[in-house]
N, C-alpha and C positions, 0 to 999 in steps of 0.2 A: 766863835765858829770851830768847827772840827777840822782838823788837818787829815790829809791822806797821805799815808805812808805806805810804800810799796812793800809787800811781803816776800821775801826770798827764801823762806825757811823751807826745809826738807820735808816738813810735816804738810805743806800746802803745795807741793810740787804737782801731784796729780791734778788738784783741782785747778790750779794756774793753767797747766797745759790743756785742760778741757775747755777752759774759758777761751784760751788764745785761741784753740783749734776751731772752736765754734765761731768765733768772730771772724777769723782769716779764712776758713775753709768750708764752713756749712752753711752760714746765714746769708741769704741774698740781699741785695741792697734794699733799704728800708724795713727790712725785718727786724733789725736791732731797735729802730724806732717804735715798731709795734710791742716789743718787749718794754722797752722804757715806758711806754705809755700805760701797759697793762701793770706795771709795777709803780706807777703813779708819780713818775718823773714830771716835774713841770715843764711847760713847753720852753720856758727860759732856758732851763738847764740842758734840754736837749738843743736848742740853738747854739749854746756856748759850746757844746761837745762838738757840734757840726763845725764850727769856726776854727778848731784848732788844727785841722787837717784839710787840704783840698786836693782834688785829682778823682780821676775816674773810679779808683779804688779805695778812696779815702773812707769809704763805709766801712771797711774792715777795721780801721783804727777807730772810728766813732763807735762801733760796736764793742771793740775791746775795751775802750776807756769807759763806756756805759757799764759795761759787765764788771769791771773793776770796782767802780763807783758803787754799783749795787750790790756786789760781795761784801764789800766793806761795811755797808749798812746792815747787811744780814748778820755779819759777825758780831757787830755791836749789840744786836738785839738777841743773838743767841739762837737764830733761826736755822732749820735744816736748808742748807743751801742746794743740795741736789733736789730735794722733794720741790722746792719752789722753782727751781730752773726747770724742772720738769713739767710742772704745772703751767708755767709761762709759755714755754714752748708748744705744748699741746694747745693752749688757748690761741697762739697765733696760727694754728694749723701745721705745725712741725713735729708730729706725732714720731716719725720714723728718727728723726735727730734725738728727740727727747728719749726714746728707747735706747739708743747707742749710747747716749750718756750715761744712762742709768745702769746700762750694762757694764759699762767701763768702770763706773765709780764703784760697783759693787765687786768687780772683779778685783779691783786694788784693795778694798776692803777684806774680801776673802783671803787674798794672799798675806795679809797681817795676822790673820788668826793663827793661834798656837792650838796645835793637837796634842794629845798625850798617846804615846804608843807602849 
């Protein structure tokens, strides 16, 4: 079995912030489940995530945990996280959120580009 180790590196700060903000401020209850199902999480995995936190706003923690697990799997496969996140959000009907995230991630990429003057 694979272990899950949290990433606190400076290189992933923007993406970690995007995922946290998505889970805690943008996704509505049950939208995290729709994403999980779109990304082919097993029903058992979804139930385990749901059992970790309880309360009226626990869906935020559920969503964040699911996003971190998903992100870890995309890293292992070398996939484009922002592209897959965008596609997933569009699939579940969250085009506005998808566009905001794409703009935020490209703004961060643009700020790291070098220019020669």
